[in-house]
C-alpha positions in Angstrom: -21.6 7.5 9.5 -23.5 10.8 9.7 -25.2 11.4 13.0 -28.5 13.2 12.5 -28.1 15.2 15.7 -24.4 15.7 16.6 -23.8 16.8 20.3 -24.2 20.5 20.8 -21.0 22.3 21.2 -21.2 25.4 23.4 -19.0 28.0 21.7 -17.2 29.0 24.9 -17.2 25.8 26.9 -13.4 25.4 27.1 -12.9 29.1 28.0 -15.6 28.9 30.6 -14.0 25.7 32.0 -10.7 27.5 32.2 -12.2 30.6 33.9 -14.0 28.5 36.6 -11.0 26.2 37.1 -8.7 29.2 37.7 -11.2 30.6 40.2 -11.5 27.3 42.0 -7.8 26.6 42.1 -7.1 30.0 43.5 -9.9 30.1 46.0 -9.9 26.4 47.0 -6.5 24.9 46.4 -6.7 21.1 46.0 -10.5 21.0 46.1 -10.8 20.1 42.4 -9.9 16.5 41.8 -10.5 16.6 38.0 -12.3 18.7 35.4 -13.2 18.6 31.8 -15.7 19.7 29.2 -18.5 17.2 28.8 -20.2 18.0 25.5 -21.2 21.6 26.2 -20.8 21.7 30.0 -17.6 22.4 32.0 -17.7 19.7 34.7 -15.7 19.7 37.9 -15.2 16.8 40.3 -14.6 18.1 43.9 -13.5 16.7 47.2 -16.6 15.7 49.1 -15.7 17.7 52.2 -15.2 20.9 50.2 -18.2 20.7 47.9 -20.7 22.9 49.8 -18.3 25.7 50.5 -17.3 25.7 46.8 -21.0 25.8 45.8 -21.6 28.7 48.1 -18.7 30.6 46.6 -19.8 29.9 43.0 -23.2 31.4 44.0 -22.1 34.4 46.0 -18.9 35.6 44.2 -19.8 38.4 41.8 -17.2 37.1 39.2 -19.0 33.7 39.1 -22.7 34.4 39.7 -24.1 30.9 39.6 -27.3 31.9 41.4 -29.6 29.2 40.0 -29.5 25.5 40.9 -30.9 23.8 37.8 -30.4 20.2 38.9 -29.3 18.2 41.9 -29.3 14.4 41.4 -27.7 11.2 42.6 -25.4 9.0 40.7 -24.6 5.3 41.3 -21.6 3.4 39.9 -21.5 0.1 41.8 -18.2 -0.9 40.1 -16.3 2.2 41.3 -15.0 0.8 44.6 -14.7 3.5 47.2 -16.7 6.0 45.0 -19.8 4.1 44.3 -22.2 7.0 44.8 -22.1 10.6 43.6 -24.0 13.8 43.6 -24.2 16.2 40.6 -25.2 19.9 41.0 -25.9 21.8 37.8 -25.5 25.5 38.2 -26.6 28.4 35.9 -25.5 32.0 35.8 -28.7 33.3 34.3 -27.6 36.8 33.3 -24.5 35.5 31.4 -26.2 32.3 30.4 -23.3 30.2 31.6 -23.8 26.6 32.9 -21.5 24.3 34.8 -21.7 20.9 36.6 -20.2 20.1 39.9 -19.8 16.5 40.9 -18.6 14.7 44.1 -18.2 11.0 44.8 -18.3 9.0 47.9 -18.1 5.4 49.3 -21.3 3.4 49.6 -21.0 3.5 53.4 -20.7 7.3 53.5 -23.6 8.8 51.5 -24.2 11.8 53.7 -23.8 15.4 52.5 -24.7 18.7 54.1 -27.9 20.2 52.7 -27.7 23.1 50.2 -31.2 24.3 51.0 -29.6 27.2 52.9 -28.1 28.3 49.5 -31.0 27.4 47.3 -34.4 26.7 48.9 -35.5 24.9 45.8 -32.9 22.2 46.7 -35.5 21.0 49.2 -37.4 18.8 46.8 -34.3 17.9 44.8 -32.6 16.5 47.9 -35.8 14.7 49.0 -36.0 13.1 45.6 -32.3 12.1 45.7 -32.9 10.6 49.2 -36.0 8.8 48.0 -34.4 7.2 45.0 -30.8 6.7 46.2 -30.7 6.9 50.0 -28.5 10.0 50.3 -28.8 11.7 53.7 -28.6 15.5 53.6 -27.7 16.7 57.0 -29.5 19.8 58.1 -32.3 19.3 55.6 -35.6 20.7 57.1 -37.8 17.8 56.1 -35.9 14.8 54.6 -38.5 12.2 53.8 -39.7 10.4 50.7 -41.3 12.6 48.1 -42.4 10.3 45.3 -42.3 6.7 46.6 -44.4 5.2 49.4 -43.1 5.7 52.9 -43.3 2.0 53.5 -40.6 1.3 50.9 -37.5 -0.2 52.5 -35.2 0.3 49.5 -34.1 3.0 47.1 -35.2 2.1 43.5 -32.6 3.9 41.4 -29.7 2.1 42.9 -28.2 -0.2 40.3 -28.5 -3.2 42.6 -31.9 -4.4 41.3 -32.6 -6.6 38.3 -34.0 -4.7 35.3 -36.3 -7.5 34.4 -38.4 -10.0 36.4 -36.4 -13.3 36.1 -39.6 -15.3 36.2 -41.0 -13.8 33.0 -40.7 -15.9 29.9 -42.4 -13.5 27.4 -39.3 -11.3 27.3 -36.7 -13.9 26.2 -34.2 -12.7 23.7 -35.4 -15.2 21.0 -38.7 -13.3 20.7 -36.8 -10.1 19.8 -34.5 -11.5 17.2 -31.5 -11.4 19.6 
């Protein structure tokens, strides 16, 4: 079957992966738990305890130059026992137009991470949003509070522990949609 929009394939993704992986393995032995190319992005899963120091090196080292934090977001995989929650940092080396993803995972009872606002001031709102929707605590954050939801909320709505539909509704039964 022909797909109308096949995934973009970045013409140097594997080479970029290998370059960054070599840098990380030499500078931070054992910090990389796994790595691969996801579509057009080299992605690296790191030990939680080493993530911030690796991010700092990727930004400051002249051979890497990942000076722009494009995205910081939470992840929730309730079935991954011991690694239910994760953080994803997407970095961009603007002059060379190179992009990578850094991920780290943690147990549900340990969703605390040092802030990266000292590296990227723009992480302030990204960390606030991630706290708001998932409950991550960013230690050292200058103003960690809800940013989009009401302060009165006692839950974090993007966690996958809430029903997608109201069980009391009968207008959304499968029979009405040909299922």
